[in-house]
C-alpha positions in Angstrom: -10.5 2.0 40.6 -9.7 0.8 37.1 -7.5 -2.3 36.6 -4.0 -1.6 35.4 -4.4 -3.0 31.9 -1.3 -2.9 29.8 -1.6 -0.4 27.0 0.4 0.2 23.9 0.7 3.1 21.5 -1.5 1.3 19.0 -4.1 0.5 21.6 -4.3 4.1 22.7 -4.7 5.3 19.1 -7.4 2.7 18.7 -9.1 4.0 21.9 -8.9 7.6 20.8 -10.6 6.6 17.5 -13.3 4.6 19.3 -13.5 3.4 22.9 -15.6 0.4 21.8 -12.8 -0.7 19.5 -10.3 -0.6 22.3 -12.6 -2.6 24.6 -13.0 -5.2 21.9 -9.3 -5.4 21.2 -8.7 -6.1 24.9 -11.6 -8.5 25.6 -12.8 -9.9 22.3 -9.9 -10.0 19.9 -11.5 -13.1 18.4 -14.1 -10.9 16.7 -11.5 -9.0 14.7 -11.6 -9.3 11.0 -8.7 -7.4 9.3 -9.5 -6.5 5.7 -7.1 -7.4 2.9 -6.9 -3.6 2.2 -5.7 -3.0 5.8 -3.2 -5.8 5.5 -1.8 -4.2 2.4 -1.5 -0.8 4.1 0.5 -2.4 6.9 2.7 -4.2 4.4 3.5 -0.9 2.6 4.3 0.8 6.0 6.7 -2.0 6.8 8.3 -1.7 3.4 8.8 2.0 3.7 10.2 1.7 7.3 12.8 -0.9 6.2 13.9 1.4 3.4 14.0 4.5 5.6 16.4 3.1 8.2 19.6 3.2 6.1 18.7 6.8 5.1 18.5 7.8 8.8 22.0 6.8 9.7 23.9 3.9 11.2 22.3 2.2 14.1 21.2 -0.9 15.9 17.8 -2.5 15.3 15.9 -3.9 18.3 14.1 -7.1 17.6 11.9 -9.2 19.9 8.7 -8.2 18.3 6.6 -10.5 20.5 8.7 -10.3 23.7 8.3 -6.7 25.0 10.4 -7.4 28.1 13.4 -8.5 26.1 13.0 -5.6 23.7 13.0 -3.1 26.6 16.1 -4.7 28.2 18.0 -4.7 24.9 17.0 -1.1 24.3 18.6 0.0 27.5 21.9 -1.5 26.5 21.7 -0.2 22.9 20.8 3.4 24.1 23.8 3.4 26.4 26.0 2.5 23.4 24.3 5.0 21.1 24.9 7.7 23.7 28.6 7.0 23.6 28.8 6.6 19.8 26.3 9.2 18.8 24.4 6.6 16.7 20.8 5.6 16.2 18.7 2.9 17.7 15.8 1.6 15.6 12.6 0.2 17.1 13.7 1.3 20.6 11.2 -0.1 23.2 10.1 1.7 26.3 7.6 1.2 29.1 6.0 3.7 31.5 3.1 3.1 33.8 2.4 -0.2 32.0 2.2 1.6 28.7 4.6 0.3 26.0 5.8 2.0 22.9 8.5 1.6 20.2 10.2 4.5 18.4 11.2 4.1 14.8 14.3 6.0 15.5 16.0 7.2 18.7 19.3 9.0 18.9 21.2 11.3 21.4 20.5 15.0 20.9 21.4 18.1 22.9 21.7 16.4 26.3 18.6 14.4 25.6 17.2 12.4 22.7 15.9 12.9 19.2 12.9 10.7 18.3 12.0 10.0 14.6 8.7 8.6 13.5 8.5 7.2 10.0 5.3 7.4 8.1 4.6 6.0 4.6 2.7 9.2 3.6 3.5 12.2 1.5 1.6 14.7 3.7 1.4 15.2 7.5 -1.9 14.1 9.0 -3.2 15.4 12.3 -3.2 12.0 14.0 0.5 11.7 13.4 1.1 14.3 16.1 -0.9 12.3 18.6 1.0 9.2 17.7 4.3 10.9 18.3 3.0 12.5 21.6 2.2 9.1 23.0 5.6 7.7 22.1 7.4 10.7 23.6 5.4 10.5 26.8 6.3 6.9 27.3 10.0 7.4 26.5 10.2 10.4 28.8 8.5 8.5 31.6 11.0 5.7 31.1 13.8 8.2 31.8 14.8 9.4 28.3 13.9 13.1 27.8 12.9 13.8 24.2 14.2 17.2 23.0 13.4 16.9 19.4 10.7 15.0 17.4 10.9 14.5 13.6 8.4 13.0 11.2 10.1 11.2 8.3 7.6 11.1 5.5 7.8 10.6 1.7 9.2 13.2 -0.6 6.7 12.9 -3.4 9.0 14.6 -5.9 11.6 11.9 -5.5 12.4 10.0 -8.7 14.3 6.7 -8.2 17.5 6.7 -10.3 18.0 3.0 -9.8 20.9 1.0 -8.3 19.5 1.1 -4.8 20.1 4.8 -4.4 17.2 6.2 -2.3 18.9 9.3 -1.1 16.2 12.0 -1.1 13.2 9.7 -0.5 12.7 11.0 3.0 11.2 14.4 3.9 12.0 15.2 7.5 9.7 17.6 9.3 10.3 19.0 12.8 7.1 18.5 14.8 8.6 19.1 18.3 6.4 22.1 19.2 3.1 20.4 18.3 4.1 17.1 20.0 5.1 19.0 23.2 1.7 20.7 23.2 -0.1 17.3 23.0 2.0 15.4 25.5 0.4 17.0 28.5 -3.0 15.3 27.6 -1.6 11.8 27.3 -1.8 11.1 31.1 -5.5 11.8 31.2 -6.1 9.8 28.0 -4.4 6.8 29.5 -6.5 6.9 32.7 -9.7 7.3 30.7 -9.0 4.4 28.5 -8.0 2.1 31.4 -11.4 2.9 32.9 -13.1 2.0 29.6 -11.4 -1.4 29.6 -12.5 -2.1 33.2 -16.2 -1.7 32.4 -18.6 -3.5 30.1 -18.5 -3.1 26.3 -19.3 0.5 25.3 -22.4 0.8 23.1 -21.2 3.1 20.5 -23.1 3.2 17.2 -21.2 2.7 13.9 -20.3 5.8 12.0 -17.6 7.6 10.1 -15.1 6.9 12.9 -15.2 3.2 11.9 -12.9 3.9 9.0 -11.0 7.0 10.1 -8.1 7.3 10.6 -7.9 3.5 10.4 -10.3 0.8 9.2 -11.6 -0.9 12.3 -11.4 -4.7 12.4 -14.6 -4.9 14.4 -16.9 -3.2 11.9 -18.9 -6.4 11.3 -19.5 -6.9 15.0 -20.7 -3.4 15.4 -22.9 -3.5 12.3 -20.9 -1.2 10.2 -20.6 -1.8 6.5 -18.2 1.0 5.5 -15.5 -0.1 3.2 -11.8 0.6 3.6 -11.3 2.8 0.6 -7.7 3.8 1.0 -6.5 1.0 -1.2 -9.0 0.0 -3.9 -8.9 -1.4 -7.3 -8.5 1.1 -10.1 -10.5 -1.4 -12.2 -13.6 0.5 -11.1 -12.5 3.4 -13.3 -15.3 4.6 -15.6 -15.6 3.6 -19.2 -14.5 6.4 -21.5 -17.5 8.0 -23.0 -16.6 7.9 -26.7 -18.8 7.3 -29.6 -19.4 3.9 -31.1 -16.2 2.7 -32.7 -16.2 2.4 -36.5 -15.8 -1.0 -38.1 -12.3 -1.8 -37.1 -9.8 -3.4 -39.5 -7.7 -6.4 -38.4 -5.6 -7.0 -36.5 -7.5 -6.0 -33.3 -5.6 -6.1 -30.0 -7.4 -6.5 -26.8 -5.1 -5.2 -24.0 -5.3 -5.4 -20.2 -2.8 -4.1 -17.7 -2.5 -4.6 -14.0 -0.6 -2.0 -11.9 0.7 -1.6 -8.4 1.7 1.4 -6.3 4.5 1.5 -3.7 5.7 4.1 -1.3 9.2 2.9 -2.2 9.8 3.2 -6.0 11.0 -0.2 -7.3 12.0 0.7 -10.9 14.3 3.4 -12.2 12.5 6.5 -13.3 9.5 6.0 -11.1 8.1 8.0 -8.1 6.6 7.1 -4.7 3.0 5.8 -5.1 3.1 6.1 -8.8 0.9 3.4 -10.3 3.2 1.3 -12.4 2.0 -1.6 -14.6 3.5 -5.0 -13.6 1.6 -7.3 -16.0 0.1 -7.1 -19.4 -2.1 -9.5 -21.4 -3.0 -9.1 -25.0 -5.4 -11.1 -27.2 -4.8 -10.3 -30.8 -7.5 -11.2 -33.4 -5.6 -11.3 -36.7 -8.7 -12.1 -38.7 -12.3 -13.1 -37.7 -12.0 -16.1 -35.4 -8.2 -16.3 -35.4 -6.4 -15.3 -32.2 -2.9 -15.0 -30.7 -2.5 -14.5 -27.0 0.6 -13.0 -25.5 1.4 -12.1 -21.9 4.1 -10.7 -19.7 4.5 -10.7 -15.9 7.3 -8.6 -14.5 9.9 -10.6 -12.6 9.6 -9.6 -9.0 13.2 -8.2 -8.8 13.3 -6.5 -12.2 15.4 -3.3 -11.8 13.6 -1.4 -14.7 10.7 -1.4 -17.0 12.8 -2.0 -20.2 11.7 -5.6 -20.7 8.1 -4.9 -19.9 7.9 -2.1 -22.4 9.9 -3.9 -25.1 7.7 -7.0 -25.0 4.5 -4.9 -25.0 5.5 -2.9 -28.0 6.5 -6.1 -29.8 3.2 -7.7 -29.1 1.1 -4.8 -30.3 3.2 -4.1 -33.3 2.6 -0.9 -35.2 -0.8 -1.3 -36.7 -4.3 -2.3 -35.6 -6.6 -0.8 -32.9 -5.7 -1.4 -29.3 -9.0 -2.0 -27.4 -8.9 -1.4 -23.7 -11.6 -1.5 -21.0 -10.9 1.6 -19.0 -8.6 4.6 -18.5 -6.3 2.3 -16.4 -4.4 1.2 -19.5 -3.8 4.8 -20.7 -2.5 5.7 -17.3 -0.2 2.7 -17.3 1.3 3.6 -20.7 1.8 7.2 -19.5 3.8 5.8 -16.6 5.9 3.7 -18.9 6.7 6.9 -20.9 8.2 8.4 -17.8 10.1 5.3 -16.7 11.4 4.3 -20.1 11.8 7.6 -21.9 13.8 6.1 -24.8 10.6 4.4 -25.9 8.3 7.4 -25.4 7.7 8.0 -29.1 6.6 4.4 -29.7 4.4 4.4 -26.6 2.8 7.7 -27.6 2.1 6.3 -31.0 0.6 3.2 -29.4 -1.7 5.4 -27.2 -3.1 7.1 -30.3 -4.4 3.6 -31.3 -6.4 3.1 -28.1 -10.1 2.4 -28.6 -12.6 2.2 -25.7 -15.8 0.2 -25.6 -18.9 2.4 -25.9 -20.9 3.0 -22.7 -23.3 0.3 -23.8 -20.6 -2.4 -23.9 -20.0 -3.8 -20.5 -17.4 -6.5 -19.8 -17.5 -8.7 -16.8 -14.8 -7.0 -14.9 -12.8 -8.9 -12.4 -14.5 -12.2 -13.1 -12.0 -15.0 -13.7 -12.4 -18.7 -14.5 -12.8 -20.1 -11.0 -11.7 -23.6 -12.2 -8.3 -22.3 -13.2 -7.7 -18.9 -11.5 -8.0 -20.1 -7.9 -6.8 -17.2 -5.8 -6.7 -14.3 -8.3 -10.3 -13.4 -9.0 -10.3 -9.6 -9.1 -7.9 -6.7 -9.4 -7.4 -6.3 -5.6 -6.5 -10.0 -5.2 -4.2 -9.7 -8.3 -2.3 -6.9 -6.7 -2.0 -8.7 -3.4 -0.8 -11.8 -5.2 1.9 -9.8 -6.9 3.1 -8.3 -3.6 3.1 -11.8 -2.0 5.1 -13.2 -4.9 7.5 -10.3 -4.7 8.2 -11.0 -1.0 11.5 -12.7 0.0 9.5 -14.6 2.5 7.5 -16.4 -0.2 8.9 -19.8 -1.2 9.6 -20.7 -4.8 6.7 -23.1 -5.2 4.2 -20.6 -3.9 5.7 -17.8 -6.1 5.2 -20.0 -9.2 1.6 -20.8 -8.2 0.8 -17.2 -7.8 2.5 -16.3 -11.1 0.4 -18.9 -12.9 -2.8 -17.5 -11.3 -1.9 -14.0 -12.3 -1.3 -15.0 -15.9 -4.5 -17.0 -16.0 -6.4 -14.0 -14.6 -4.9 -11.7 -17.3 -6.0 -14.0 -20.1 -9.5 -14.2 -18.7 -9.7 -10.4 -18.7 -8.7 -10.1 -22.3 -11.2 -12.8 -23.3 -13.9 -11.0 -21.4 -13.1 -7.7 -23.1 -13.1 -9.3 -26.5 -16.5 -11.0 -25.9 -18.1 -7.7 -24.6 -16.7 -5.7 -27.5 -17.8 -8.3 -30.1 -21.3 -8.6 -28.7 -21.8 -4.9 -28.9 -20.2 -4.6 -32.3 -22.5 -7.3 -33.6 -25.7 -5.6 -32.5 -27.8 -4.3 -35.4 -27.8 -0.5 -35.8 -30.7 1.4 -34.5 -30.1 4.4 -36.8 
């Protein structure tokens, strides 16, 4: 007989993905290596969940993240009060047959309960149903019959009007029928996974399951080398295949943008997961060998893109080629056209001045001066640094240090772009 290992919803989902992963999470957690990409995905999920709660109605949030017993006891009291008031309980904790689960939202409904699962996604994925089925199975086993299940996802057409008004961000989908169909299998899944944990490490070869639906933190142990590609740098975008640029008049502006994407729009006029630039760096060569460097890093609580756009237009002026490395900059300027429509004409005129390096001109992407840019050394680390600096949990000194690194990195990128462009432009013609 298998030992009665405690399971959670996340462990069951891990076991459904790969039994070896579940065994390692239970017995060899020290081997786990969570990728920065996975950490970022978790961060975005928490961000969306926090924003979703006020949109779902008044309710009580259950804490005790690390103390399951206290969370379950507090949930019982909160659900009794919610039943009397008709209100919501967030992060409600349940236990059944030594399986624990927490529901994003739990409210009285038609003599039973309405469970809501929040997902920072703009489309329903098949494993969402399994996720909900496990939670409903645990809640019902704990004595709370679930009569309705809703997935609260992202409404991709939502445009943030500003002022903290996120009404319309959620798209609620009734998934009760599909969850009811899958609940019946949870009992057998639990027994099977407990048996797996009671035996030796399963010998399962690495494969596509290592990164789907989640990136496994044990890939290195199992010999897998698959990358978590759900959040990758857009700096890998291809170079535009345009002809060799003509001899360019001065001034020449070398422009670099960094952008982030968020499930919760942060600036007025933007949409969920729209890539929005948060930093620009511009090296202007006014005449051969004479340079001016300008830069701008969005304040982490800026309500709009007005200052970002104004300073960028001022730096680039109204004449001179704007030399960029990839299509990232054009996409960023297009995003600014949407979020700052009153500057659209100026931005469109600026875009007509864009010049790309030829395919033969290669800049050293994402290589910063290690002596100065300590933490921000590529586009992914730049984006992670921006999010860390934007967090209310980050202290002032740390925020300033990250901002300095971001500005340093931006300057290095424009210098690298200038060097690559100049080296190619200086080559003798082969015509």
